[in-house]
Each structure stands twice: as structure tokens, then as C-alpha cells.
C-alpha positions in Angstrom: 0.0 0.0 0.0 1.4 3.2 -1.0 2.2 5.9 1.5 3.3 9.3 0.7 6.8 10.4 1.6 7.2 12.7 4.4 7.0 16.4 3.4 10.3 18.3 3.6 9.5 21.6 5.1 12.7 23.2 3.8 11.5 22.5 0.2 7.9 23.3 0.8 6.5 25.6 -1.9 4.0 28.2 -0.7 1.4 28.0 -3.3 -0.5 30.7 -1.6 2.2 33.2 -2.5 3.2 32.1 -6.1 -0.3 32.1 -7.5 -1.1 35.7 -7.0 2.3 36.8 -8.5 1.8 34.7 -11.7 -1.7 36.1 -12.2 -0.3 39.6 -11.9 2.2 39.0 -14.6 -0.4 37.5 -16.9 -2.6 40.5 -16.5 0.2 42.8 -17.5 1.0 40.8 -20.6 -2.7 41.0 -21.5 -3.0 44.7 -21.2 0.2 45.2 -23.1 -1.2 43.5 -26.1 -4.7 44.9 -25.9 -4.1 48.1 -28.1 -2.8 46.2 -31.0 -5.8 43.8 -30.8 -8.2 46.6 -30.6 -6.7 48.2 -33.7 -6.9 44.9 -35.6 -10.5 44.4 -34.6 -11.4 47.9 -35.6 -9.8 47.5 -39.1 -11.7 44.1 -39.6 -14.9 45.7 -38.4 -14.5 48.6 -40.8 -13.9 46.2 -43.7 -17.0 44.2 -42.8 -19.1 47.4 -42.7 -17.9 48.5 -46.1 -18.6 45.1 -47.6 -22.0 44.6 -46.1 -23.3 48.1 -45.8 -26.4 48.7 -48.1 -24.7 51.4 -50.4 -22.1 48.7 -51.3 -24.9 46.4 -52.6 -26.1 49.0 -55.2 -24.3 50.3 -58.3 -24.3 54.2 -58.7 -26.7 55.4 -61.4 -25.3 56.0 -64.9 -24.8 59.7 -65.4 -26.6 61.4 -68.3 -24.6 63.3 -70.9 -26.1 66.8 -71.6 -26.7 67.5 -75.3 -28.4 69.9 -77.5 -30.8 68.4 -80.0 -32.9 69.6 -83.0 -35.6 68.0 -85.1 -35.1 67.1 -88.8 -37.5 69.1 -90.9 -38.7 69.5 -94.5 -38.0 72.8 -96.4 -37.1 74.3 -99.7 -33.3 74.5 -100.1 -31.7 76.8 -102.6 -28.6 75.4 -104.3 -25.8 78.1 -104.6 -22.4 78.3 -106.2 -20.1 80.6 -104.5 -16.9 81.8 -106.2 -14.4 84.6 -106.1 -15.1 87.2 -108.9 -13.7 90.5 -110.2 -15.8 93.5 -110.9 -15.4 94.5 -114.5 -16.8 97.5 -116.3 -18.9 96.9 -119.4 -16.6 99.4 -121.1 -13.3 100.6 -120.1 -12.1 103.4 -122.5 -8.7 105.1 -122.8 -9.3 108.6 -124.1 -6.6 109.4 -126.6 -6.1 112.4 -128.9 -6.9 111.9 -132.6 -4.8 114.8 -133.8 -1.4 116.2 -132.9 -1.2 119.5 -131.1 -0.8 121.2 -127.8 -3.1 120.5 -124.9 -4.6 123.8 -124.0 -6.8 122.8 -121.0 -8.3 119.9 -119.1 -11.9 120.5 -118.2 -12.7 117.5 -116.0 -11.9 116.7 -112.3 -10.2 113.5 -111.4 -12.8 110.9 -110.3 -15.7 112.8 -111.9 -18.8 111.0 -113.2 -19.1 112.1 -116.8 -21.7 111.6 -119.5 -21.3 110.7 -123.0 -20.4 113.8 -125.0 -19.1 115.8 -122.0 -16.1 118.1 -122.9 -12.9 116.7 -121.3 -10.0 118.6 -122.8 -9.2 121.0 -125.6 -6.3 121.0 -128.1 -5.0 124.2 -129.7 -7.2 124.6 -132.9 -5.4 127.5 -134.7 -3.2 125.4 -136.9 -6.3 123.4 -138.3 -8.2 126.6 -138.7 -5.4 128.0 -140.9 -5.4 124.8 -142.9 -9.2 125.2 -143.4 -8.7 128.7 -144.8 -6.0 127.5 -147.1 -8.0 124.6 -148.5 -11.0 126.8 -149.0 -8.9 129.1 -151.1 -7.6 126.2 -153.2 -11.1 125.1 -153.7 -12.2 128.5 -155.0 -9.2 128.6 -157.4 -9.8 125.1 -158.7 -13.5 125.7 -159.0 -12.8 128.8 -161.1 -10.4 126.8 -163.4 -13.0 124.1 -163.7 -15.6 126.7 -164.7 -13.4 128.2 -167.4 -12.4 124.7 -168.7 -16.1 123.8 -169.1 -16.7 127.0 -171.1 -13.9 126.1 -173.4 -15.1 122.6 -173.8 -18.6 123.8 -174.9 -16.9 126.1 -177.4 -14.7 123.3 -178.8 -17.7 121.0 -179.1 -19.5 123.6 -181.4 -16.3 124.2 -183.4 -15.7 120.5 -183.8 -19.2 120.1 -185.2 -18.3 122.9 -187.7 -15.0 121.1 -188.5 -13.2 124.2 -187.2 -11.0 122.3 -184.6 -9.5 119.0 -184.6 -11.0 116.1 -182.6 -7.7 116.0 -180.6 -8.2 119.5 -179.3 -11.7 118.6 -178.2 -10.4 115.5 -176.4 -7.7 117.4 -174.7 -10.1 120.0 -173.4 -12.4 117.3 -172.1 -9.6 115.7 -170.2 -8.6 119.1 -168.8 -12.2 119.5 -167.4 -11.9 116.2 -165.6 -8.6 117.2 -164.1 -10.1 120.3 -162.6 -13.1 118.4 -161.4 -10.6 116.0 -159.6 -8.8 119.0 -158.1 -12.1 120.3 -156.7 -12.9 117.0 -155.1 -9.5 116.9 -153.5 -10.0 120.4 -152.1 -13.4 119.5 -150.8 -12.0 116.4 -149.1 -9.2 118.4 -147.5 -11.7 120.9 -146.1 -13.8 118.2 -144.7 -10.8 116.5 -143.1 -9.7 119.8 -141.6 -13.2 120.4 -140.2 -13.1 117.0 -138.5 -9.7 117.7 -137.0 -11.2 121.0 -135.7 -13.9 118.8 -134.1 -11.2 116.5 -132.6 -9.6 119.6 -131.0 -12.4 119.2 -128.4 -11.9 115.9 -126.7 -15.3 114.6 -125.4 -16.3 111.5 -123.4 -17.3 108.6 -125.5 -19.3 106.8 -122.8 -21.0 107.4 -119.4 -18.8 106.5 -116.4 -16.3 107.6 -113.9 -13.0 109.3 -115.2 -9.7 108.3 -113.6 -6.7 110.3 -112.6 -5.3 112.9 -115.1 -2.6 111.3 -117.3 -1.4 114.5 -119.2 -1.2 118.0 -117.8 -2.2 121.1 -120.0 0.6 122.5 -122.0 2.0 119.2 -123.2 2.2 118.3 -126.8 0.0 115.3 -127.4 0.2 113.0 -130.4 -1.8 110.2 -131.9 1.0 107.8 -131.2 0.8 108.3 -127.4 -0.3 105.1 -125.8 -1.1 106.3 -122.3 -3.9 108.6 -123.5 -5.4 111.6 -121.7 -7.7 109.8 -119.3 -9.3 106.5 -118.6 -13.2 106.1 -118.3 -14.9 103.1 -116.8 -18.6 102.5 -117.0 -20.3 101.9 -113.6 -23.9 101.6 -114.5 -24.4 98.9 -115.4 -21.3 96.9 -114.3 -20.4 93.2 -114.5 -18.7 90.6 -112.3 -16.6 87.9 -114.0 -16.2 84.7 -111.9 -15.5 81.0 -112.6 -17.2 77.8 -111.7 -16.0 74.2 -111.7 -16.6 72.3 -114.9 -18.7 69.7 -113.0 -21.3 72.5 -112.3 -21.6 73.5 -115.9 -24.5 71.1 -116.8 -26.7 72.5 -113.9 -26.2 76.0 -115.1 -26.6 75.2 -118.8 -29.9 73.4 -118.0 -31.3 76.6 -116.5 -30.0 78.8 -119.3 -31.4 76.5 -122.0 -34.8 76.5 -120.2 -34.8 80.3 -120.5 -34.6 80.9 -116.8 -32.9 84.1 -115.4 -30.3 83.0 -112.8 -29.9 85.4 -109.9 -26.4 86.3 -108.7 -25.5 88.1 -105.5 -22.3 89.9 -104.9 -20.9 89.9 -101.4 -17.8 91.6 -100.0 -14.6 89.5 -99.5 -15.7 88.5 -95.8 -19.1 87.5 -97.2 -20.6 89.7 -94.5 -22.3 92.4 -96.6 -24.5 92.1 -99.7 -23.2 94.7 -102.2 -25.6 94.1 -105.2 -28.0 91.7 -106.8 -27.9 91.0 -110.6 -28.5 88.3 -113.1 -26.2 85.9 -115.0 -25.4 87.5 -118.4 -23.5 84.8 -120.2 -21.1 81.9 -119.9 -17.8 81.5 -121.7 -17.4 79.2 -124.7 -14.6 77.1 -123.4 -13.1 75.6 -120.2 -9.6 76.6 -118.9 -7.7 73.4 -119.1 -5.2 74.5 -116.6 -7.8 75.0 -113.8 -10.8 73.1 -115.0 -13.0 76.2 -114.6 -15.2 78.1 -116.9 -15.9 81.9 -116.7 -19.2 83.5 -116.3 -20.3 87.1 -116.5 -23.1 88.6 -114.3 -24.6 92.0 -114.8 -25.6 94.4 -112.0 -27.4 97.8 -112.2 -25.1 99.1 -109.5 -27.4 102.2 -108.9 -25.8 103.0 -105.6 -22.1 102.4 -107.0 -21.4 99.7 -104.4 -19.4 97.8 -107.0 -16.1 99.3 -108.1 -14.0 98.4 -111.0 -11.4 95.6 -110.3 -12.9 95.0 -106.9 -12.8 91.4 -105.6 -16.2 90.1 -104.5 -17.8 86.7 -103.7 -20.3 85.9 -106.4 -23.1 83.7 -105.3 -25.0 82.1 -108.1 -28.5 80.6 -107.4 -28.5 77.5 -109.6 -31.8 75.8 -108.6 -34.1 75.2 -105.6 -34.7 71.7 -104.1 -38.3 71.6 -103.0 -39.6 69.8 -99.8 -36.3 68.0 -98.9 -35.3 66.7 -95.4 -32.7 68.9 -93.7 -30.8 68.9 -90.4 -28.4 71.3 -88.8 -25.0 70.9 -90.3 -23.6 70.5 -86.7 -25.5 67.2 -86.4 -23.7 65.5 -89.3 -20.6 63.5 -88.0 -17.9 61.7 -90.0 -16.4 58.4 -88.9 -14.5 55.5 -90.3 -17.8 53.9 -91.5 -18.9 57.1 -93.1 -21.3 59.9 -92.3 -23.8 59.5 -89.5 -25.9 61.3 -87.0 -26.9 60.6 -83.4 -30.7 59.9 -83.1 -32.2 60.4 -79.7 -34.5 57.5 -78.8 -37.8 57.5 -76.7 -35.8 56.2 -73.6 -33.3 59.1 -73.8 -30.5 56.9 -75.3 -28.8 57.6 -78.6 -28.4 55.5 -81.7 -25.8 55.8 -84.5 -27.7 56.3 -87.7 -25.8 56.3 -91.1 -27.0 59.0 -93.5 -26.5 60.1 -97.1 -26.1 63.9 -97.3 -26.7 66.3 -100.1 -26.0 70.0 -100.5 -25.3 72.3 -97.6 -26.9 75.7 -97.5 -25.8 77.9 -94.6 -26.2 76.0 -91.4 -28.5 73.3 -92.9 -27.5 70.1 -94.7 -29.8 68.1 -97.0 -30.3 64.5 -95.9 -31.1 62.2 -98.9 -31.6 59.1 -96.7 -31.3 57.9 -93.2 -33.4 60.5 -91.3 -37.0 61.4 -91.6 -38.6 64.8 -90.7 -39.4 65.0 -87.0 -36.7 62.7 -85.8 -34.5 64.3 -83.1 -30.7 64.5 -83.7 -27.9 65.7 -81.5 -26.3 69.0 -82.6 -24.0 69.7 -79.6 -22.2 67.3 -77.2 -21.7 64.5 -79.8 -18.0 64.2 -79.0 -18.9 62.3 -75.8 -21.5 60.0 -77.2 -21.4 56.4 -78.1 -24.0 53.9 -79.2 -26.6 53.6 -76.4 -25.4 56.6 -74.3 -28.0 58.0 -72.0 -28.5 61.7 -72.5 -30.3 64.7 -71.1 -31.5 67.3 -73.6 -30.3 70.7 -72.5 -32.9 72.6 -74.6 -35.7 70.3 -73.4 -38.0 73.3 -72.8 -38.4 73.5 -76.6 -41.3 71.6 -78.1 -40.2 68.4 -80.0 -41.0 64.9 -80.5 -38.6 62.2 -79.2 -37.8 59.5 -81.8 -39.7 56.3 -81.3 
């Protein structure tokens, strides 16, 4: 039977003293680790809250892209050809002297509007007046000789019938009469030429128009061989504009001309901001310039207010025809991509669809749509750069009346 060994009091362990000290050390260790544990628990709790909180279970709503839209519509669209042209007078006349002489006076002001027949300048007429007097004196002398020769001829004719003179004498006298008649004609011609020269001493305007700067001052000796002339006159009313169009546009213009229709032409300034005049197409050239592939046209304008000035550059806008009752959209709605031309249509659910279109002519801010869009359909005109197929949009100009595409 087992019996315990006697307890040695020298080695007895006092459990009552050791147990409290051990517990105290354990508590210290626990409290030393507590802050780290609390931080870990807080992080885990935050992760759990983020993952399981209600806003984490729902996706954020898709944002709407703001756009501006307009409806396609039907309207009549004029077809224009716009080209740069030059204002050209109907007549540009360089006034030159037709006789030689000293220029006595200039009777016009530079830039003056003149009428046909207005006196512009005067050349010294005295040398031609002296010639006229001389030729008139020669005419009287030759006329007297002719009269005397005719008297002798009649006398010789009577004597020849009486066989009193030879036939040769009669023939000689008849020839002398003809010589004097020729001399009289020469004198008369010289007199007429001198009278014409006297008329040319007064230089008049051959046309209506505006006269340019003075080219010759009074006192100079002017001659018919002078190339610069005395002045240049350009007609202003009416006036024309010459411009060119591409050869591909010739059939459309010829169709209208052959049908007897008057084509309207408008002349704008170089910036195309101001309408200067409205006229009509006058004619088309008879050949195409092979170097440019263009043909020249001439349009005529009344130019009553003198807005068109010779050699001025203008933009000539030719109305070729009018397309009636066609579908148009704003030109800003037409987009170009790798697959071609398209527009963004706005659907009933406020999403957009890419719609390929076939475009026609452009007139101002409108573009003709041959196919792809029907009148009334809503197309995006601003904000298209952020759109893709199916994008959700909000119409910025929604206060305007429109019908959303179905």
C-alpha cells in the first residue's frame, strides 16, 4: 500500500504566495497586447461594414450626358455656287487724242462722273483753222479753173461740129475739165478732213462713267502715237462681275439657261458679311480653262448705288436651282467616322443610336439628308463628341417643343 513520503518543510512551496504573482504577470501581458488587438479588430470591423453596408450592394446610377438636339425638318433648299469674282466694267475706254497738237486745257476733275459727249479737254485749234482757210482758197481757185475749162469745152464742141477744130483738141479740153473736177474734189476732201480735225480739238467723253486720274497736264504736246492717253473712263452703271465655276457644275447652269430661266447672282464683300448688289447671269464663256478646270461666267448688276467698283474682288453667289420639300438637319448634327457619315438619333428612352445618313448639298447651317433621317426625328447637334451607341443623354434645350424619336 502506497504511502506518501514525508514532506520536507525546507523545500515546501508556498502556493498561496506564487499564485497571485503569476496572475499579476499574466494581466500585465494581456493589457500590453490589448491596443494592438483593438486596432486589428477595428480594421476588420470597418472592412466588414464597407462590404456589407447597403450602399455597397447597389451600383451608382449611370450619369446622363447633356446634349443639345434639334428635329429634322422639311423645307425648300436653294442650291448656290459661291466663287471669287472680279468687278469688270462693261466698257473701259482710254481717251486718246486723234490729232497732234498742244493740250490747252483739261476740263474734268479726277474721279468725276461724266456723261457721253461731255467736254474733257481742248487742243489748240489754230493750226487746223489755218489749214481750213488754205484749203477753202484752193477750192475756189480750182473751181474757177473748172468753170473756165467747161466754157472752153462747150466752145470746142461747137467748133468741132463745124470742122473748125481737130478732134484731138476737143478731147484734150475734155480731159482738162476732168482734171479740174478732180482737183475740186481733193479740195473739198481736205476741207472736210480739216473740219473733222477741228472737231477733234475738243476731246469729249465717248461713254458714261467715272473718269480716272489725269494722265497728261495742260501745256504738253499730245500726239496720236501716245499710248497712255489723256484719261481712262470706266462705266459703272451697269457693271459686271466675272467669276469662274468648276466644270462639274456647268450642266446644272446650262440646263437653267437653255430652259430660258434668269439666274440670280448676288455679290458679297470678301468677308461675305455684306451684300453689295443683286444682279443676273449675263453669259457663260465658250470654253473651259484646261489648266484650272474652270469656266468663266459674267453677271450684270445695275449698281445704282455704286457699291461695286472696277477691279474689286467680290464673292459671287449664283443661285442654280431650288430643291423643293427636302429633309434637312443642322450641319452640326452631321458626323464623320471610319464607317462614313452619320448622326446621333435620340430614342424614346433618352438613349442615342448611331444612324448612317447620305447627305446632299449644304446651305448655310443646314444640310440636306437624302436618306437615313425622316422629318421630326431628333438628332444631336451639340455634345456628340462624348457619345457612343446607347449613351444616356439629357437634352439641355428640353424646354423647346419636340417629338422624341420612337
